[in-house]
C-alpha positions as CSV (number, residue, x, y, z in Angstrom):
1,M,0.0,0.0,0.0
2,H,1.6,3.2,-1.1
3,L,-0.7,5.7,0.7
4,L,-3.8,5.7,2.8
5,S,-6.5,7.9,1.5
6,K,-6.3,9.9,4.8
7,E,-2.8,10.9,3.7
8,I,-4.3,12.6,0.7
9,W,-7.2,14.2,2.5
10,D,-7.6,13.4,6.2
11,G,-11.3,13.2,7.1
12,H,-12.3,13.1,3.5
13,P,-15.8,12.0,2.5
14,C,-15.8,8.4,1.6
15,C,-19.3,7.0,1.4
16,S,-22.5,8.9,1.0
17,F,-26.3,8.7,1.3
18,A,-28.3,10.5,-1.3
19,A,-32.1,11.0,-1.7
20,S,-34.1,12.8,-4.3
21,R,-35.9,16.0,-3.3
22,E,-39.1,14.1,-4.2
23,F,-38.4,11.4,-1.6
24,I,-37.4,13.9,1.1
25,T,-40.6,15.9,0.6
26,T,-43.1,13.0,0.0
27,A,-41.6,10.7,2.7
28,P,-40.1,13.0,5.3
29,N,-40.5,10.4,8.1
30,S,-38.7,7.8,6.1
31,F,-35.9,10.2,5.1
32,A,-35.5,11.2,8.8
33,A,-35.4,7.6,9.9
34,L,-32.8,6.7,7.3
35,T,-30.7,9.8,8.3
36,R,-31.1,8.9,12.0
37,A,-30.0,5.3,11.3
38,I,-26.9,6.6,9.5
39,V,-26.0,9.0,12.3
40,D,-26.5,6.2,14.9
41,A,-24.4,3.7,13.0
42,T,-21.7,6.2,12.4
43,A,-21.6,7.1,16.1
44,Y,-21.3,3.4,16.9
45,A,-18.6,2.8,14.3
46,S,-16.5,5.8,15.4
47,K,-15.8,4.0,18.7
48,A,-12.6,1.8,18.5
49,E,-14.1,-0.8,20.8
50,N,-16.8,-1.6,18.3
51,R,-14.6,-2.1,15.2
52,K,-14.0,-5.9,15.5
53,Q,-17.7,-6.5,16.0
54,I,-18.4,-4.4,12.9
55,A,-15.9,-6.3,10.9
56,E,-17.6,-9.6,11.8
57,A,-21.0,-8.2,10.9
58,I,-20.1,-6.8,7.5
59,A,-17.7,-9.6,6.3
60,P,-20.4,-12.1,5.0
61,A,-21.1,-12.5,1.3
62,N,-24.4,-10.6,1.6
63,Y,-22.5,-7.5,2.6
64,I,-18.8,-7.0,1.7
65,N,-17.8,-10.6,1.1
66,A,-14.3,-10.2,2.6
67,P,-12.3,-12.0,5.2
68,V,-13.0,-10.7,8.8
69,T,-9.2,-10.3,9.3
70,V,-8.8,-7.9,6.4
71,L,-11.8,-5.9,7.6
72,E,-10.5,-5.8,11.2
73,Q,-7.1,-4.5,9.9
74,V,-8.9,-1.7,8.0
75,L,-11.2,-0.8,10.9
76,T,-8.8,-1.2,13.8
77,G,-5.8,0.4,12.1
78,T,-3.4,-2.5,12.7
79,Y,-2.4,-3.7,9.3
80,A,0.4,-5.2,7.2
81,D,2.2,-2.5,5.3
82,G,3.0,-4.7,2.3
83,L,6.8,-4.5,3.1
84,G,6.8,-7.1,5.8
85,G,6.0,-4.7,8.6
86,V,2.9,-4.0,10.7
87,K,1.6,-0.5,11.1
88,T,-0.7,0.8,13.8
89,D,-2.9,3.8,13.2
90,P,-6.1,3.7,15.3
91,K,-7.3,6.6,13.1
92,R,-6.7,4.8,9.8
93,V,-10.4,5.2,9.1
94,D,-12.9,7.4,10.9
95,F,-16.6,7.9,10.7
96,D,-18.4,11.2,10.6
97,P,-22.1,11.5,9.7
98,F,-22.1,15.2,9.3
99,P,-22.6,16.5,5.7
100,W,-19.9,19.2,5.7
101,Q,-21.0,21.8,3.2
102,S,-17.4,22.8,2.8
103,F,-16.7,19.4,1.2
104,A,-19.3,20.1,-1.4
105,V,-17.7,23.5,-2.1
106,W,-14.3,21.7,-2.6
107,M,-15.9,19.2,-5.0
108,L,-17.5,22.0,-7.0
109,T,-14.1,23.8,-7.3
110,Q,-12.7,20.6,-8.8
111,M,-15.6,20.4,-11.2
112,K,-15.0,23.9,-12.3
113,R,-11.2,23.3,-12.5
114,W,-11.7,20.5,-14.9
115,G,-14.4,22.1,-17.0
116,Q,-17.4,20.1,-15.8
117,I,-19.1,23.3,-14.8
118,K,-18.6,26.7,-16.4
119,G,-19.2,30.3,-15.5
120,D,-20.1,31.7,-12.2
121,V,-20.9,29.2,-9.5
122,D,-22.8,30.0,-6.3
123,Y,-20.8,27.4,-4.4
124,K,-22.5,28.0,-1.0
125,A,-26.1,27.9,-2.4
126,I,-25.4,24.6,-4.2
127,A,-23.7,23.1,-1.2
128,E,-26.6,24.0,1.1
129,Q,-29.2,22.6,-1.3
130,V,-27.4,19.2,-1.6
131,Y,-25.8,18.7,1.8
132,L,-28.6,19.0,4.3
133,A,-26.6,20.0,7.4
134,T,-29.6,21.6,9.2
135,D,-31.5,18.3,9.2
136,T,-28.5,16.4,10.4
137,K,-27.7,18.9,13.1
138,K,-31.3,18.6,14.4
139,L,-31.2,14.8,14.4
140,M,-27.8,14.7,16.1
141,T,-29.0,17.0,18.8
142,E,-32.1,14.9,19.3
143,M,-29.9,11.8,19.7
144,G,-27.7,13.5,22.3
145,L,-24.7,13.9,19.9
146,S,-22.8,17.1,19.4
147,P,-23.1,18.5,15.9
148,P,-20.5,21.0,14.8
149,A,-21.4,24.7,15.1
150,S,-20.8,25.4,11.4
151,A,-21.1,23.2,8.3
152,Y,-18.0,24.8,6.9
153,K,-14.4,24.1,7.9
154,S,-11.0,24.5,6.3
155,F,-8.9,21.4,5.5
156,A,-6.0,20.3,3.3
157,V,-6.0,18.1,0.3
158,M,-2.6,16.8,-0.8
159,G,-1.0,19.4,1.4
160,K,-2.9,22.3,-0.2
161,N,-5.1,24.3,2.2
162,F,-8.7,24.9,1.2
163,D,-10.7,27.8,2.6
164,P,-14.4,27.3,1.7
165,A,-14.9,31.0,2.0
166,K,-12.6,31.6,-1.0
167,P,-13.4,28.9,-3.6
168,E,-12.5,31.0,-6.6
169,D,-9.0,31.8,-5.2
170,Y,-8.6,28.0,-4.7
171,V,-9.6,27.2,-8.3
172,A,-7.2,30.0,-9.6
173,S,-4.3,28.7,-7.5
174,F,-3.9,25.5,-9.7
175,K,-1.5,25.7,-12.6
176,I,-2.9,22.5,-14.0
177,R,-6.5,22.5,-15.1
178,K,-8.6,21.9,-18.2
179,A,-7.7,24.3,-21.0
180,S,-10.3,26.9,-21.7
């Protein structure tokens, strides 16, 4: 293994849950129940003492279809490095149910950088339409969890700092991008 994904972007979004606007509005209780289940499962998975049990639960063919040992290594952070050594990194993977709108802004900057979207982009408006942080904050609070105060945070991707308040500066900072 050359790099862990967390070495590229620590805390990066990995898996996602998406629902159509129609489902959210026509079945709000179902949408809330699904979101609650994800938040609950994520809170459980974020605790190191639960990781071996999770590996056993998701190993069978009807889920991941992988050896328990391999999944334990991923989830517990004690794993072979491919060079004959064993590494220990209890934060190899982490779980965060919160839909960080700043992550959506970063993704949009990359879409603009590579020509998938053109012209002016209202990054914040799009992020807030797609990443429903208010709903998740409410559910987290109801469940006794502590949601973050803001849905925006700065972070680094491949060592390059990203400030979600300055997405156009970030896009302009790349020398490599799709030719106009």
